[in-house]
N, C-alpha and C positions, 0 to 999 in steps of 0.2 A: 652412633645410634641416636644421639641427641639431634644431630644435624638431619637425619632421616625423619624424625618425628617433627622437627621444625618445618621441614620441606613439605611434609604431608599436611601439616596444619595450615601452611600458607596456601597450598593448592585448594584445600577445603574452603578456606575463607574466600579466595578469589572465585571459586565456583558458586558460592552462595550469594555473591553480589550480582544483582541483575542490572546491567546498564540500560539506560533509556535508548531503545533502538527504534528508529523510525522505519516505516515500511516504504516500499517503492512509490506508492501513490503520494504519501506524505512528503517524501523527498522531492518528487517532481512538482508537487503543489507549492512547496516552500521555495523552490528555485525558479518557479514560473514568473512571467512578467505580470501576472494578475495581482491585483491588490487584495490579497487574502491573508488573514492573520494566521500565525502559527497554530493557534488553538483550533481554528477552523480546519486547517490542513490535518491536524491530529484527529479531529472528529471524523473527517472524511475517510481517513485511513482506518479508523475503528469500524466504520460502516463497511468499508471494502473487505475487512477481515471476516465479516459475517456474510457478505453477499457474493464475493468473488473468490475464485480459486487463485492460487499463486500465479499460474499462467495467465489468467484473466487480468490480474493486477499488473503484471509485466506489460501486457499489451495496453491496458488503460493508461498506465503511467506515460507511455510514449505519446499519447494524445496531447499531453500538456505542451510538448515541444512541436508536435506535428499535427495540428487540428485536421489537416487534409486526410491524414491516415484514418481518423475517426470517420470521416465522410466516406472514404473508400471501403472501410469495414462495414459500415451501415448499409451501403449499397451492394455489397458483394452477394453473389448468388450461391456461395458455398454454404452448405448446411452448418458447418462449424462456426462460420461468421454470423449466421443468423441466430444460432443458439447463444453465442457470446453476446450478441447485441440485445437479446432479450434479458439476459442476466445483467448486462451493463445498464439498461434502462431501469431495471428494478433497483440497482445500486444507486443510480442517479436520483431516483425519486426518494429513496430512503435517506440519502445524504442531504437532499434539499429539505426534507422534513425535519431531520434531526440536527443539522449543523448550521442552520441559518440564524 
């Protein structure tokens, strides 16, 4: 019984600890070849969390490694790409304003 209570207590303690988790864009930013500080990448991720969906963030993070993908997305005739690009532009403007 004591072991069960101890186990439950340990699980509760571990569940209450919130690790520092970076998002997709922050990780891509930090690992990119650009000269950007970790705090700036963190700020960009914070803006992304308010302006982009999870799916949008996944696509945007790929742009760090493949800038041509951004160009192809911007020029795409697909409605979904056009809608994404509008959200992405708003994100970029907000990140530039808040994270510089």
